[in-house]
PDBQT receptor file of N, H, CA, C and O in Angstrom, charges set to zero:
ATOM      1  N   MET A   1     -72.410-153.403  81.523  1.00  0.00    +0.000 N 
ATOM      2  CA  MET A   1     -72.541-153.659  80.168  1.00  0.00    +0.000 C 
ATOM      3  C   MET A   1     -71.795-152.722  79.262  1.00  0.00    +0.000 C 
ATOM      4  O   MET A   1     -72.005-151.517  79.407  1.00  0.00    +0.000 OA
ATOM      5  N   ILE A   2     -70.985-153.111  78.385  1.00  0.00    +0.000 N 
ATOM      6  H   ILE A   2     -70.814-154.089  78.268  1.00  0.00    +0.000 HD
ATOM      7  CA  ILE A   2     -70.257-152.125  77.500  1.00  0.00    +0.000 C 
ATOM      8  C   ILE A   2     -71.028-152.044  76.179  1.00  0.00    +0.000 C 
ATOM      9  O   ILE A   2     -71.277-153.023  75.476  1.00  0.00    +0.000 OA
ATOM     10  N   PRO A   3     -71.378-150.793  75.914  1.00  0.00    +0.000 N 
ATOM     11  CA  PRO A   3     -72.074-150.598  74.539  1.00  0.00    +0.000 C 
ATOM     12  C   PRO A   3     -71.107-150.818  73.463  1.00  0.00    +0.000 C 
ATOM     13  O   PRO A   3     -69.924-150.483  73.529  1.00  0.00    +0.000 OA
ATOM     14  N   GLU A   4     -71.729-151.461  72.359  1.00  0.00    +0.000 N 
ATOM     15  H   GLU A   4     -72.690-151.732  72.305  1.00  0.00    +0.000 HD
ATOM     16  CA  GLU A   4     -70.931-151.616  71.175  1.00  0.00    +0.000 C 
ATOM     17  C   GLU A   4     -70.891-150.337  70.340  1.00  0.00    +0.000 C 
ATOM     18  O   GLU A   4     -71.947-149.830  69.962  1.00  0.00    +0.000 OA
ATOM     19  N   ILE A   5     -69.771-149.829  70.056  1.00  0.00    +0.000 N 
ATOM     20  H   ILE A   5     -68.913-150.241  70.363  1.00  0.00    +0.000 HD
ATOM     21  CA  ILE A   5     -69.668-148.566  69.216  1.00  0.00    +0.000 C 
ATOM     22  C   ILE A   5     -68.985-148.914  67.973  1.00  0.00    +0.000 C 
ATOM     23  O   ILE A   5     -67.915-149.520  68.023  1.00  0.00    +0.000 OA
ATOM     24  N   ASN A   6     -69.533-148.568  66.824  1.00  0.00    +0.000 N 
ATOM     25  H   ASN A   6     -70.403-148.075  66.783  1.00  0.00    +0.000 HD
ATOM     26  CA  ASN A   6     -68.898-148.831  65.499  1.00  0.00    +0.000 C 
ATOM     27  C   ASN A   6     -68.678-147.540  64.709  1.00  0.00    +0.000 C 
ATOM     28  O   ASN A   6     -69.416-146.567  64.860  1.00  0.00    +0.000 OA
ATOM     29  N   ALA A   7     -67.688-147.557  63.899  1.00  0.00    +0.000 N 
ATOM     30  H   ALA A   7     -67.088-148.348  63.776  1.00  0.00    +0.000 HD
ATOM     31  CA  ALA A   7     -67.435-146.381  62.959  1.00  0.00    +0.000 C 
ATOM     32  C   ALA A   7     -68.615-146.217  62.011  1.00  0.00    +0.000 C 
ATOM     33  O   ALA A   7     -69.148-147.161  61.427  1.00  0.00    +0.000 OA
ATOM     34  N   GLY A   8     -68.961-145.004  61.912  1.00  0.00    +0.000 N 
ATOM     35  H   GLY A   8     -68.529-144.238  62.387  1.00  0.00    +0.000 HD
ATOM     36  CA  GLY A   8     -70.009-144.588  60.982  1.00  0.00    +0.000 C 
ATOM     37  C   GLY A   8     -71.366-144.300  61.731  1.00  0.00    +0.000 C 
ATOM     38  O   GLY A   8     -72.273-143.779  61.082  1.00  0.00    +0.000 OA
ATOM     39  N   GLU A   9     -71.547-144.597  63.006  1.00  0.00    +0.000 N 
ATOM     40  H   GLU A   9     -70.810-145.021  63.532  1.00  0.00    +0.000 HD
ATOM     41  CA  GLU A   9     -72.664-144.333  63.842  1.00  0.00    +0.000 C 
ATOM     42  C   GLU A   9     -72.733-142.922  64.245  1.00  0.00    +0.000 C 
ATOM     43  O   GLU A   9     -71.693-142.300  64.465  1.00  0.00    +0.000 OA
ATOM     44  N   VAL A  10     -73.861-142.391  64.354  1.00  0.00    +0.000 N 
ATOM     45  H   VAL A  10     -74.706-142.896  64.176  1.00  0.00    +0.000 HD
ATOM     46  CA  VAL A  10     -74.062-141.002  64.850  1.00  0.00    +0.000 C 
ATOM     47  C   VAL A  10     -74.705-141.022  66.216  1.00  0.00    +0.000 C 
ATOM     48  O   VAL A  10     -75.706-141.689  66.477  1.00  0.00    +0.000 OA
ATOM     49  N   TYR A  11     -74.034-140.212  67.108  1.00  0.00    +0.000 N 
ATOM     50  H   TYR A  11     -73.220-139.671  66.896  1.00  0.00    +0.000 HD
ATOM     51  CA  TYR A  11     -74.504-140.127  68.520  1.00  0.00    +0.000 C 
ATOM     52  C   TYR A  11     -74.875-138.651  68.846  1.00  0.00    +0.000 C 
ATOM     53  O   TYR A  11     -74.261-137.706  68.351  1.00  0.00    +0.000 OA
ATOM     54  N   ARG A  12     -75.869-138.518  69.668  1.00  0.00    +0.000 N 
ATOM     55  H   ARG A  12     -76.368-139.286  70.069  1.00  0.00    +0.000 HD
ATOM     56  CA  ARG A  12     -76.231-137.268  70.308  1.00  0.00    +0.000 C 
ATOM     57  C   ARG A  12     -75.487-137.189  71.638  1.00  0.00    +0.000 C 
ATOM     58  O   ARG A  12     -75.473-138.147  72.412  1.00  0.00    +0.000 OA
ATOM     59  N   MET A  13     -74.880-136.058  71.889  1.00  0.00    +0.000 N 
ATOM     60  H   MET A  13     -74.891-135.280  71.261  1.00  0.00    +0.000 HD
ATOM     61  CA  MET A  13     -74.060-135.857  73.211  1.00  0.00    +0.000 C 
ATOM     62  C   MET A  13     -74.933-135.102  74.200  1.00  0.00    +0.000 C 
ATOM     63  O   MET A  13     -75.980-134.549  73.864  1.00  0.00    +0.000 OA
ATOM     64  N   ARG A  14     -74.457-135.107  75.413  1.00  0.00    +0.000 N 
ATOM     65  H   ARG A  14     -73.606-135.555  75.686  1.00  0.00    +0.000 HD
ATOM     66  CA  ARG A  14     -75.227-134.553  76.518  1.00  0.00    +0.000 C 
ATOM     67  C   ARG A  14     -75.098-132.968  76.454  1.00  0.00    +0.000 C 
ATOM     68  O   ARG A  14     -76.019-132.242  76.829  1.00  0.00    +0.000 OA
ATOM     69  N   ARG A  15     -73.973-132.509  75.989  1.00  0.00    +0.000 N 
ATOM     70  H   ARG A  15     -73.224-133.098  75.685  1.00  0.00    +0.000 HD
ATOM     71  CA  ARG A  15     -73.773-131.050  75.857  1.00  0.00    +0.000 C 
ATOM     72  C   ARG A  15     -73.536-130.642  74.405  1.00  0.00    +0.000 C 
ATOM     73  O   ARG A  15     -73.025-131.400  73.580  1.00  0.00    +0.000 OA
ATOM     74  N   ARG A  16     -73.931-129.428  74.150  1.00  0.00    +0.000 N 
ATOM     75  H   ARG A  16     -74.347-128.813  74.820  1.00  0.00    +0.000 HD
ATOM     76  CA  ARG A  16     -73.852-128.942  72.807  1.00  0.00    +0.000 C 
ATOM     77  C   ARG A  16     -72.385-128.558  72.566  1.00  0.00    +0.000 C 
ATOM     78  O   ARG A  16     -71.698-128.101  73.481  1.00  0.00    +0.000 OA
ATOM     79  N   HIS A  17     -71.870-128.766  71.207  1.00  0.00    +0.000 N 
ATOM     80  H   HIS A  17     -72.427-129.137  70.465  1.00  0.00    +0.000 HD
ATOM     81  CA  HIS A  17     -70.650-128.211  70.837  1.00  0.00    +0.000 C 
ATOM     82  C   HIS A  17     -70.644-126.698  70.712  1.00  0.00    +0.000 C 
ATOM     83  O   HIS A  17     -71.709-126.167  70.395  1.00  0.00    +0.000 OA
ATOM     84  N   PRO A  18     -69.574-125.935  70.923  1.00  0.00    +0.000 N 
ATOM     85  CA  PRO A  18     -69.578-124.526  70.827  1.00  0.00    +0.000 C 
ATOM     86  C   PRO A  18     -70.136-123.974  69.498  1.00  0.00    +0.000 C 
ATOM     87  O   PRO A  18     -70.660-122.861  69.446  1.00  0.00    +0.000 OA
ATOM     88  N   CYS A  19     -70.009-124.790  68.413  1.00  0.00    +0.000 N 
ATOM     89  H   CYS A  19     -69.583-125.694  68.455  1.00  0.00    +0.000 HD
ATOM     90  CA  CYS A  19     -70.617-124.384  67.173  1.00  0.00    +0.000 C 
ATOM     91  C   CYS A  19     -72.155-124.488  67.057  1.00  0.00    +0.000 C 
ATOM     92  O   CYS A  19     -72.770-123.982  66.118  1.00  0.00    +0.000 OA
ATOM     93  N   GLY A  20     -72.741-125.173  68.063  1.00  0.00    +0.000 N 
ATOM     94  H   GLY A  20     -72.241-125.584  68.826  1.00  0.00    +0.000 HD
ATOM     95  CA  GLY A  20     -74.166-125.321  68.155  1.00  0.00    +0.000 C 
ATOM     96  C   GLY A  20     -74.608-126.718  67.777  1.00  0.00    +0.000 C 
ATOM     97  O   GLY A  20     -75.803-127.000  67.878  1.00  0.00    +0.000 OA
ATOM     98  N   GLY A  21     -73.773-127.572  67.369  1.00  0.00    +0.000 N 
ATOM     99  H   GLY A  21     -72.803-127.343  67.287  1.00  0.00    +0.000 HD
ATOM    100  CA  GLY A  21     -74.082-128.983  67.011  1.00  0.00    +0.000 C 
ATOM    101  C   GLY A  21     -74.280-129.935  68.147  1.00  0.00    +0.000 C 
ATOM    102  O   GLY A  21     -73.518-129.881  69.113  1.00  0.00    +0.000 OA
ATOM    103  N   TRP A  22     -75.250-130.798  68.093  1.00  0.00    +0.000 N 
ATOM    104  H   TRP A  22     -75.869-130.842  67.309  1.00  0.00    +0.000 HD
ATOM    105  CA  TRP A  22     -75.477-131.850  69.065  1.00  0.00    +0.000 C 
ATOM    106  C   TRP A  22     -74.956-133.213  68.681  1.00  0.00    +0.000 C 
ATOM    107  O   TRP A  22     -74.691-134.032  69.561  1.00  0.00    +0.000 OA
ATOM    108  N   GLU A  23     -74.794-133.499  67.346  1.00  0.00    +0.000 N 
ATOM    109  H   GLU A  23     -75.009-132.834  66.631  1.00  0.00    +0.000 HD
ATOM    110  CA  GLU A  23     -74.670-134.822  66.775  1.00  0.00    +0.000 C 
ATOM    111  C   GLU A  23     -73.222-134.984  66.297  1.00  0.00    +0.000 C 
ATOM    112  O   GLU A  23     -72.649-134.081  65.687  1.00  0.00    +0.000 OA
ATOM    113  N   TRP A  24     -72.665-136.120  66.579  1.00  0.00    +0.000 N 
ATOM    114  H   TRP A  24     -73.130-136.854  67.074  1.00  0.00    +0.000 HD
ATOM    115  CA  TRP A  24     -71.357-136.539  66.172  1.00  0.00    +0.000 C 
ATOM    116  C   TRP A  24     -71.285-137.854  65.519  1.00  0.00    +0.000 C 
ATOM    117  O   TRP A  24     -71.998-138.769  65.929  1.00  0.00    +0.000 OA
ATOM    118  N   ARG A  25     -70.466-138.018  64.522  1.00  0.00    +0.000 N 
ATOM    119  H   ARG A  25     -69.887-137.275  64.189  1.00  0.00    +0.000 HD
ATOM    120  CA  ARG A  25     -70.228-139.351  63.760  1.00  0.00    +0.000 C 
ATOM    121  C   ARG A  25     -68.912-139.968  64.307  1.00  0.00    +0.000 C 
ATOM    122  O   ARG A  25     -67.901-139.286  64.478  1.00  0.00    +0.000 OA
ATOM    123  N   VAL A  26     -68.973-141.179  64.548  1.00  0.00    +0.000 N 
ATOM    124  H   VAL A  26     -69.794-141.733  64.409  1.00  0.00    +0.000 HD
ATOM    125  CA  VAL A  26     -67.778-141.943  64.932  1.00  0.00    +0.000 C 
ATOM    126  C   VAL A  26     -66.937-142.236  63.770  1.00  0.00    +0.000 C 
ATOM    127  O   VAL A  26     -67.468-142.775  62.800  1.00  0.00    +0.000 OA
ATOM    128  N   TYR A  27     -65.648-141.938  63.746  1.00  0.00    +0.000 N 
ATOM    129  H   TYR A  27     -65.216-141.500  64.535  1.00  0.00    +0.000 HD
ATOM    130  CA  TYR A  27     -64.823-142.250  62.599  1.00  0.00    +0.000 C 
ATOM    131  C   TYR A  27     -63.735-143.271  62.897  1.00  0.00    +0.000 C 
ATOM    132  O   TYR A  27     -63.129-143.827  61.982  1.00  0.00    +0.000 OA
ATOM    133  N   ARG A  28     -63.486-143.520  64.207  1.00  0.00    +0.000 N 
ATOM    134  H   ARG A  28     -63.979-143.068  64.950  1.00  0.00    +0.000 HD
ATOM    135  CA  ARG A  28     -62.471-144.413  64.685  1.00  0.00    +0.000 C 
ATOM    136  C   ARG A  28     -62.812-144.998  66.067  1.00  0.00    +0.000 C 
ATOM    137  O   ARG A  28     -63.272-144.273  66.949  1.00  0.00    +0.000 OA
ATOM    138  N   THR A  29     -62.584-146.327  66.257  1.00  0.00    +0.000 N 
ATOM    139  H   THR A  29     -62.211-146.916  65.540  1.00  0.00    +0.000 HD
ATOM    140  CA  THR A  29     -62.925-147.015  67.450  1.00  0.00    +0.000 C 
ATOM    141  C   THR A  29     -61.613-147.667  68.044  1.00  0.00    +0.000 C 
ATOM    142  O   THR A  29     -60.598-147.783  67.357  1.00  0.00    +0.000 OA
ATOM    143  N   GLY A  30     -61.681-148.049  69.240  1.00  0.00    +0.000 N 
ATOM    144  H   GLY A  30     -62.506-147.955  69.798  1.00  0.00    +0.000 HD
ATOM    145  CA  GLY A  30     -60.519-148.643  69.879  1.00  0.00    +0.000 C 
ATOM    146  C   GLY A  30     -60.525-148.242  71.373  1.00  0.00    +0.000 C 
ATOM    147  O   GLY A  30     -61.592-148.090  71.968  1.00  0.00    +0.000 OA
ATOM    148  N   ALA A  31     -59.399-148.082  71.939  1.00  0.00    +0.000 N 
ATOM    149  H   ALA A  31     -58.532-148.206  71.456  1.00  0.00    +0.000 HD
ATOM    150  CA  ALA A  31     -59.250-147.497  73.269  1.00  0.00    +0.000 C 
ATOM    151  C   ALA A  31     -59.678-146.037  73.347  1.00  0.00    +0.000 C 
ATOM    152  O   ALA A  31     -60.200-145.569  74.358  1.00  0.00    +0.000 OA
ATOM    153  N   ASP A  32     -59.444-145.352  72.268  1.00  0.00    +0.000 N 
ATOM    154  H   ASP A  32     -59.020-145.733  71.446  1.00  0.00    +0.000 HD
ATOM    155  CA  ASP A  32     -59.942-143.979  72.135  1.00  0.00    +0.000 C 
ATOM    156  C   ASP A  32     -60.931-144.034  70.948  1.00  0.00    +0.000 C 
ATOM    157  O   ASP A  32     -60.805-144.783  69.979  1.00  0.00    +0.000 OA
ATOM    158  N   ILE A  33     -61.953-143.126  71.149  1.00  0.00    +0.000 N 
ATOM    159  H   ILE A  33     -62.055-142.518  71.935  1.00  0.00    +0.000 HD
ATOM    160  CA  ILE A  33     -63.013-142.944  70.144  1.00  0.00    +0.000 C 
ATOM    161  C   ILE A  33     -62.774-141.718  69.440  1.00  0.00    +0.000 C 
ATOM    162  O   ILE A  33     -62.580-140.685  70.081  1.00  0.00    +0.000 OA
ATOM    163  N   GLY A  34     -62.769-141.727  68.060  1.00  0.00    +0.000 N 
ATOM    164  H   GLY A  34     -62.928-142.567  67.540  1.00  0.00    +0.000 HD
ATOM    165  CA  GLY A  34     -62.652-140.522  67.258  1.00  0.00    +0.000 C 
ATOM    166  C   GLY A  34     -64.009-140.137  66.810  1.00  0.00    +0.000 C 
ATOM    167  O   GLY A  34     -64.735-140.940  66.224  1.00  0.00    +0.000 OA
ATOM    168  N   ILE A  35     -64.378-138.870  67.089  1.00  0.00    +0.000 N 
ATOM    169  H   ILE A  35     -63.788-138.218  67.565  1.00  0.00    +0.000 HD
ATOM    170  CA  ILE A  35     -65.726-138.330  66.664  1.00  0.00    +0.000 C 
ATOM    171  C   ILE A  35     -65.560-137.086  65.811  1.00  0.00    +0.000 C 
ATOM    172  O   ILE A  35     -64.559-136.377  65.914  1.00  0.00    +0.000 OA
ATOM    173  N   GLU A  36     -66.567-136.825  64.954  1.00  0.00    +0.000 N 
ATOM    174  H   GLU A  36     -67.380-137.402  64.870  1.00  0.00    +0.000 HD
ATOM    175  CA  GLU A  36     -66.575-135.632  64.179  1.00  0.00    +0.000 C 
ATOM    176  C   GLU A  36     -67.926-135.046  64.219  1.00  0.00    +0.000 C 
ATOM    177  O   GLU A  36     -68.939-135.700  63.971  1.00  0.00    +0.000 OA
ATOM    178  N   CYS A  37     -67.918-133.669  64.568  1.00  0.00    +0.000 N 
ATOM    179  H   CYS A  37     -67.095-133.137  64.769  1.00  0.00    +0.000 HD
ATOM    180  CA  CYS A  37     -69.079-132.881  64.604  1.00  0.00    +0.000 C 
ATOM    181  C   CYS A  37     -69.725-132.822  63.229  1.00  0.00    +0.000 C 
ATOM    182  O   CYS A  37     -69.063-132.565  62.223  1.00  0.00    +0.000 OA
ATOM    183  N   LEU A  38     -71.095-133.075  63.205  1.00  0.00    +0.000 N 
ATOM    184  H   LEU A  38     -71.632-133.283  64.023  1.00  0.00    +0.000 HD
ATOM    185  CA  LEU A  38     -71.712-133.047  61.971  1.00  0.00    +0.000 C 
ATOM    186  C   LEU A  38     -72.060-131.681  61.475  1.00  0.00    +0.000 C 
ATOM    187  O   LEU A  38     -72.371-131.540  60.293  1.00  0.00    +0.000 OA
ATOM    188  N   GLN A  39     -72.029-130.632  62.322  1.00  0.00    +0.000 N 
ATOM    189  H   GLN A  39     -71.776-130.746  63.283  1.00  0.00    +0.000 HD
ATOM    190  CA  GLN A  39     -72.311-129.291  61.939  1.00  0.00    +0.000 C 
ATOM    191  C   GLN A  39     -71.020-128.528  61.362  1.00  0.00    +0.000 C 
ATOM    192  O   GLN A  39     -71.057-127.898  60.305  1.00  0.00    +0.000 OA
ATOM    193  N   CYS A  40     -69.906-128.644  62.144  1.00  0.00    +0.000 N 
ATOM    194  H   CYS A  40     -69.876-129.156  63.002  1.00  0.00    +0.000 HD
ATOM    195  CA  CYS A  40     -68.810-127.890  61.781  1.00  0.00    +0.000 C 
ATOM    196  C   CYS A  40     -67.681-128.716  61.288  1.00  0.00    +0.000 C 
ATOM    197  O   CYS A  40     -66.746-128.113  60.759  1.00  0.00    +0.000 OA
ATOM    198  N   GLY A  41     -67.626-130.101  61.391  1.00  0.00    +0.000 N 
ATOM    199  H   GLY A  41     -68.385-130.591  61.820  1.00  0.00    +0.000 HD
ATOM    200  CA  GLY A  41     -66.634-130.869  60.840  1.00  0.00    +0.000 C 
ATOM    201  C   GLY A  41     -65.401-131.065  61.777  1.00  0.00    +0.000 C 
ATOM    202  O   GLY A  41     -64.461-131.746  61.368  1.00  0.00    +0.000 OA
ATOM    203  N   ARG A  42     -65.367-130.507  62.996  1.00  0.00    +0.000 N 
ATOM    204  H   ARG A  42     -66.131-129.954  63.328  1.00  0.00    +0.000 HD
ATOM    205  CA  ARG A  42     -64.402-130.631  64.009  1.00  0.00    +0.000 C 
ATOM    206  C   ARG A  42     -64.173-132.080  64.382  1.00  0.00    +0.000 C 
ATOM    207  O   ARG A  42     -65.149-132.773  64.667  1.00  0.00    +0.000 OA
ATOM    208  N   ARG A  43     -62.918-132.597  64.400  1.00  0.00    +0.000 N 
ATOM    209  H   ARG A  43     -62.125-132.034  64.168  1.00  0.00    +0.000 HD
ATOM    210  CA  ARG A  43     -62.589-133.925  64.820  1.00  0.00    +0.000 C 
ATOM    211  C   ARG A  43     -61.991-133.896  66.152  1.00  0.00    +0.000 C 
ATOM    212  O   ARG A  43     -61.143-133.037  66.394  1.00  0.00    +0.000 OA
ATOM    213  N   VAL A  44     -62.369-134.807  67.110  1.00  0.00    +0.000 N 
ATOM    214  H   VAL A  44     -63.058-135.504  66.913  1.00  0.00    +0.000 HD
ATOM    215  CA  VAL A  44     -61.853-134.965  68.436  1.00  0.00    +0.000 C 
ATOM    216  C   VAL A  44     -61.617-136.411  68.765  1.00  0.00    +0.000 C 
ATOM    217  O   VAL A  44     -62.277-137.303  68.231  1.00  0.00    +0.000 OA
ATOM    218  N   MET A  45     -60.640-136.645  69.677  1.00  0.00    +0.000 N 
ATOM    219  H   MET A  45     -60.104-135.920  70.111  1.00  0.00    +0.000 HD
ATOM    220  CA  MET A  45     -60.472-138.026  70.132  1.00  0.00    +0.000 C 
ATOM    221  C   MET A  45     -60.765-137.971  71.591  1.00  0.00    +0.000 C 
ATOM    222  O   MET A  45     -60.241-137.122  72.312  1.00  0.00    +0.000 OA
ATOM    223  N   LEU A  46     -61.625-138.899  72.049  1.00  0.00    +0.000 N 
ATOM    224  H   LEU A  46     -62.050-139.589  71.464  1.00  0.00    +0.000 HD
ATOM    225  CA  LEU A  46     -61.989-139.048  73.492  1.00  0.00    +0.000 C 
ATOM    226  C   LEU A  46     -61.605-140.447  73.931  1.00  0.00    +0.000 C 
ATOM    227  O   LEU A  46     -61.617-141.394  73.145  1.00  0.00    +0.000 OA
ATOM    228  N   GLU A  47     -61.249-140.557  75.263  1.00  0.00    +0.000 N 
ATOM    229  H   GLU A  47     -61.240-139.788  75.902  1.00  0.00    +0.000 HD
ATOM    230  CA  GLU A  47     -61.047-141.896  75.855  1.00  0.00    +0.000 C 
ATOM    231  C   GLU A  47     -62.454-142.536  75.806  1.00  0.00    +0.000 C 
ATOM    232  O   GLU A  47     -63.476-141.852  75.862  1.00  0.00    +0.000 OA
ATOM    233  N   ARG A  48     -62.454-143.877  75.700  1.00  0.00    +0.000 N 
ATOM    234  H   ARG A  48     -61.624-144.433  75.654  1.00  0.00    +0.000 HD
ATOM    235  CA  ARG A  48     -63.705-144.635  75.613  1.00  0.00    +0.000 C 
ATOM    236  C   ARG A  48     -64.557-144.288  76.748  1.00  0.00    +0.000 C 
ATOM    237  O   ARG A  48     -65.733-144.012  76.513  1.00  0.00    +0.000 OA
ATOM    238  N   ARG A  49     -64.088-144.263  78.035  1.00  0.00    +0.000 N 
ATOM    239  H   ARG A  49     -63.133-144.487  78.226  1.00  0.00    +0.000 HD
ATOM    240  CA  ARG A  49     -64.901-143.999  79.136  1.00  0.00    +0.000 C 
ATOM    241  C   ARG A  49     -65.527-142.583  79.116  1.00  0.00    +0.000 C 
ATOM    242  O   ARG A  49     -66.689-142.418  79.488  1.00  0.00    +0.000 OA
ATOM    243  N   LYS A  50     -64.776-141.592  78.693  1.00  0.00    +0.000 N 
ATOM    244  H   LYS A  50     -63.832-141.726  78.390  1.00  0.00    +0.000 HD
ATOM    245  CA  LYS A  50     -65.321-140.158  78.583  1.00  0.00    +0.000 C 
ATOM    246  C   LYS A  50     -66.478-140.206  77.535  1.00  0.00    +0.000 C 
ATOM    247  O   LYS A  50     -67.570-139.697  77.789  1.00  0.00    +0.000 OA
ATOM    248  N   PHE A  51     -66.232-140.789  76.431  1.00  0.00    +0.000 N 
ATOM    249  H   PHE A  51     -65.345-141.204  76.224  1.00  0.00    +0.000 HD
ATOM    250  CA  PHE A  51     -67.207-140.871  75.378  1.00  0.00    +0.000 C 
ATOM    251  C   PHE A  51     -68.558-141.548  75.853  1.00  0.00    +0.000 C 
ATOM    252  O   PHE A  51     -69.658-141.068  75.578  1.00  0.00    +0.000 OA
ATOM    253  N   GLU A  52     -68.386-142.653  76.556  1.00  0.00    +0.000 N 
ATOM    254  H   GLU A  52     -67.493-143.043  76.779  1.00  0.00    +0.000 HD
ATOM    255  CA  GLU A  52     -69.550-143.367  77.084  1.00  0.00    +0.000 C 
ATOM    256  C   GLU A  52     -70.396-142.553  78.115  1.00  0.00    +0.000 C 
ATOM    257  O   GLU A  52     -71.620-142.646  78.213  1.00  0.00    +0.000 OA
ATOM    258  N   SER A  53     -69.610-141.757  78.858  1.00  0.00    +0.000 N 
ATOM    259  H   SER A  53     -68.617-141.681  78.778  1.00  0.00    +0.000 HD
ATOM    260  CA  SER A  53     -70.312-140.885  79.847  1.00  0.00    +0.000 C 
ATOM    261  C   SER A  53     -70.954-139.607  79.244  1.00  0.00    +0.000 C 
ATOM    262  O   SER A  53     -71.955-139.089  79.738  1.00  0.00    +0.000 OA
ATOM    263  N   ARG A  54     -70.334-139.144  78.174  1.00  0.00    +0.000 N 
ATOM    264  H   ARG A  54     -69.521-139.565  77.772  1.00  0.00    +0.000 HD
ATOM    265  CA  ARG A  54     -70.900-137.925  77.516  1.00  0.00    +0.000 C 
ATOM    266  C   ARG A  54     -71.906-138.180  76.418  1.00  0.00    +0.000 C 
ATOM    267  O   ARG A  54     -72.622-137.268  76.006  1.00  0.00    +0.000 OA
ATOM    268  N   MET A  55     -71.972-139.454  75.920  1.00  0.00    +0.000 N 
ATOM    269  H   MET A  55     -71.390-140.196  76.254  1.00  0.00    +0.000 HD
ATOM    270  CA  MET A  55     -73.061-139.658  74.942  1.00  0.00    +0.000 C 
ATOM    271  C   MET A  55     -74.466-139.871  75.553  1.00  0.00    +0.000 C 
ATOM    272  O   MET A  55     -74.624-140.526  76.583  1.00  0.00    +0.000 OA
ATOM    273  N   LYS A  56     -75.447-139.308  74.895  1.00  0.00    +0.000 N 
ATOM    274  H   LYS A  56     -75.319-138.776  74.058  1.00  0.00    +0.000 HD
ATOM    275  CA  LYS A  56     -76.794-139.421  75.467  1.00  0.00    +0.000 C 
ATOM    276  C   LYS A  56     -77.518-140.514  74.670  1.00  0.00    +0.000 C 
ATOM    277  O   LYS A  56     -78.102-141.381  75.320  1.00  0.00    +0.000 OA
ATOM    278  N   ALA A  57     -77.540-140.563  73.402  1.00  0.00    +0.000 N 
ATOM    279  H   ALA A  57     -77.065-139.859  72.874  1.00  0.00    +0.000 HD
ATOM    280  CA  ALA A  57     -78.171-141.628  72.618  1.00  0.00    +0.000 C 
ATOM    281  C   ALA A  57     -77.612-141.757  71.242  1.00  0.00    +0.000 C 
ATOM    282  O   ALA A  57     -77.034-140.821  70.690  1.00  0.00    +0.000 OA
ATOM    283  N   ARG A  58     -77.803-143.023  70.647  1.00  0.00    +0.000 N 
ATOM    284  H   ARG A  58     -78.273-143.784  71.095  1.00  0.00    +0.000 HD
ATOM    285  CA  ARG A  58     -77.323-143.225  69.306  1.00  0.00    +0.000 C 
ATOM    286  C   ARG A  58     -78.542-142.806  68.326  1.00  0.00    +0.000 C 
ATOM    287  O   ARG A  58     -79.671-143.277  68.465  1.00  0.00    +0.000 OA
ATOM    288  N   VAL A  59     -78.233-141.966  67.424  1.00  0.00    +0.000 N 
ATOM    289  H   VAL A  59     -77.316-141.583  67.311  1.00  0.00    +0.000 HD
ATOM    290  CA  VAL A  59     -79.179-141.378  66.595  1.00  0.00    +0.000 C 
ATOM    291  C   VAL A  59     -79.369-142.344  65.325  1.00  0.00    +0.000 C 
ATOM    292  O   VAL A  59     -80.500-142.638  64.939  1.00  0.00    +0.000 OA
ATOM    293  N   SER A  60     -78.196-142.830  64.686  1.00  0.00    +0.000 N 
ATOM    294  H   SER A  60     -77.277-142.591  64.999  1.00  0.00    +0.000 HD
ATOM    295  CA  SER A  60     -78.408-143.703  63.509  1.00  0.00    +0.000 C 
ATOM    296  C   SER A  60     -77.246-144.796  63.621  1.00  0.00    +0.000 C 
ATOM    297  O   SER A  60     -76.220-144.592  64.270  1.00  0.00    +0.000 OA
ATOM    298  N   LEU A  61     -77.485-145.856  62.994  1.00  0.00    +0.000 N 
ATOM    299  H   LEU A  61     -78.318-146.022  62.467  1.00  0.00    +0.000 HD
ATOM    300  CA  LEU A  61     -76.483-146.967  62.882  1.00  0.00    +0.000 C 
ATOM    301  C   LEU A  61     -75.568-146.679  61.762  1.00  0.00    +0.000 C 
ATOM    302  O   LEU A  61     -75.829-145.812  60.928  1.00  0.00    +0.000 OA
ATOM    303  N   ALA A  62     -74.400-147.464  61.734  1.00  0.00    +0.000 N 
ATOM    304  H   ALA A  62     -74.188-148.168  62.412  1.00  0.00    +0.000 HD
ATOM    305  CA  ALA A  62     -73.455-147.380  60.656  1.00  0.00    +0.000 C 
ATOM    306  C   ALA A  62     -74.000-147.714  59.307  1.00  0.00    +0.000 C 
ATOM    307  O   ALA A  62     -74.860-148.590  59.218  1.00  0.00    +0.000 OA
ATOM    308  N   ASP A  63     -73.570-147.088  58.257  1.00  0.00    +0.000 N 
ATOM    309  H   ASP A  63     -72.872-146.376  58.329  1.00  0.00    +0.000 HD
ATOM    310  CA  ASP A  63     -74.057-147.508  56.952  1.00  0.00    +0.000 C 
ATOM    311  C   ASP A  63     -73.169-148.677  56.527  1.00  0.00    +0.000 C 
ATOM    312  O   ASP A  63     -71.942-148.607  56.581  1.00  0.00    +0.000 OA
ATOM    313  N   ASP A  64     -73.826-149.738  56.107  1.00  0.00    +0.000 N 
ATOM    314  H   ASP A  64     -74.823-149.794  56.063  1.00  0.00    +0.000 HD
ATOM    315  CA  ASP A  64     -73.103-150.897  55.701  1.00  0.00    +0.000 C 
ATOM    316  C   ASP A  64     -73.020-151.051  54.155  1.00  0.00    +0.000 C 
ATOM    317  O   ASP A  64     -72.425-152.008  53.661  1.00  0.00    +0.000 OA
TER     318      ASP A  64
C-alpha cells in the first residue's frame, strides 16, 4: 500500500535532524519529496522510497 503524501502535511521522522528537530513539512510531491525542517528551515529533497522508509508518523494534515 502506497501512503498518500500531500504538500503541507507535517511528518515526524525516525531520526532527529542535526539541529534537533524531529518534524518536517512537505512542500513538494512527485517522484521526489521536498521537505522542510520546522525548527531550522532547512529544505531537502528525498526519493519517495527513502522518505517512506524514514518517516515515522504523520503529525498533521495539509491546511486546505
